N, C-alpha and C positions, 0 to 999 in steps of 0.2 A: 745223207745228203739233203740239205734243206731246199726249199722251192727256188730261192734266188740263185743258188748254186746250180740247180737243174736248168734254170733258164739260161744262165751264163754258159754252162757246159753245152747246152743245145745250140747256142749261138757261136760257141768257140771264142767268145770275147766278152768283155764287159759291155753290156748293152748301153747304147746312148739313150737319152730320154725318149726319143721318138720310137725307137725299137721296143723299149720297155713298155711304153704306153700302148702300142699296137698289140703286143703279146698279152698284156693284162686284159685289155678291153676285149680282145678276141676270145680269151679263155672264159671270161664272164659272159660274153655275148652268146656263147653256145648254150647257155642255160635258159635263155629266153626263147619264146616261141617265134614262129615266123609270120604270125598275123600282123597286119599293119598296126594294130593297137599295141601288141607286145613289142614290136620294133620301136614304137614311139616311147614306150616305157623304158626300154633299153637305152634309147638315145639320151634320156635324162640322166640315167646313171653314168653312161659313158662320158657325158659332158662334165659331170662332177669329177670323175677320175682325171679327165684331161685338165681340168682347172687346177688340181693339186700338183700335177706334173709340169704343166706349161707355165704356170705363174710362179716365178722364183721369189717374188715378194710375199713372204709368209704373213704379212700384215694386210695384204690387199683384201678387198671385200670378196672377190671371186674365190680366192684361196681359203679364206676363213669360212665362208658360206659352204664351200664344197666339203671341207673337213667336218663341219657341223652336220651337214646332210648325211655324209657317209658314216658318221659315228652314231646316228640315230637308227630308226627302224627301216630306213630306205623303202618307203611305201611303194615306189614305182617298181621295185624288185619283188617285194612281198606280194603285190597284187598279181604278179605273173608266176607266183609259186617259187621264186628264187629266194633262198634264205639269206638275210642280211648278214648274219654271222659268218656265213661261208664267204661272202664277198669281202668282208673285213679280213678274214684269214688269208685270202688271195692277196689283198693289198699289203698285209703285214709280211707275207712271204716274199713279196717283191720289194720290201723295205720302203713302201710309199706312205705308210702310216705307222704309228706306234701301237 
């Protein structure tokens, strides 16, 4: 069973965008620490994820910039010890990026 199927099964439905966004951000957020600085770093990553989910215009600046950021080394995650490749695997498993 792949990750998206696991999420759908857990929710007993096909998740809408809001539910999917919350689930993905929550899963990734658990890897960041609880200090104010770590939470600020997480907020940057969470905003990029929200931008690719919330902005249906794939040509918009917010969507393109978010994809560019998430396809790179994701420095705000790396500085907190969260592996950028792991974040991308989570996003791929939720079918948010290729």
